N, C-alpha and C positions, 0 to 999 in steps of 0.2 A: 276485933277487928271489924272495922266499918265496913260498908258497901260499897263503897269508894275504893276500899283495899282490894276487895274482890275482885274488881272490875279492872283493876290495874294488874292484878296478878294473872286474871283471864287474857287480858291484851297481851301480856309479855309471853304468854304461851301461845297465842294463835300466833304472832308475829314471828315468831322461833320456828314453830311449823311449817309457817308459810315460806319463809325462806328455804328451809329442807326441800319441802316439795319443788317449788319452782327451780333449785339447783339439780334436784334429780330430772325432771322433764328435759333438760337441756340435751335436745337430739337423743334420747335414752341413752346417754354415757354414761349415767347414774353419776357418781362424784369424781369422775374422771375430768369433768368437765369444769373444777377449777384449776386445772391445769392452762387452761387457756389451748387447749389441742381444739382442731377444726374439723368438725365430723361431716363436711360435706353441706350444700348448698341447696337439697333437694327435698321435697316435703314427703312424707311417708304417712301414710294412715294409722291411726292410734288403733291399737288393739290390746286386748287380755288387761294387764296391769298398768300400762300406760294410759289407757282410756278410763280406766278406774281412779288413776291418781289425777287425772285432768280433773274430773268430776268432783272429787276429793278438794281441790285445790280451789274450785270456783265456790263450792260450799261454804270451805272454810273463809275464803275472802268476803264473802257476803256476811257471815258470822263477824268476821272482824270490822265489816262496815257498821254493823248494829250496834257491836258493844262500845265501838269509838261513839257512834249517835248518843247512847245511852250515858257513857262517861261524861260528855260534853252536857247532858241535862241535867245528871246529878252534881256538875263541879258549880252550875250555876248558883 
């Protein structure tokens, strides 16, 4: 496998993980957010696992951005 293939696989894995993390953050309703149910329109403080998931999502999005930039440079 070439280096480009490794970056492509890493991008696919990170993008799927980001999709799952964003869905799970949908107002703390978990996968129930896929049904379109409204969980209210008020702000609540992030605590515990919600806060951890929030910071992991930020880290994963930064990693995704870096991988995309490296993949663009490799493809030139």
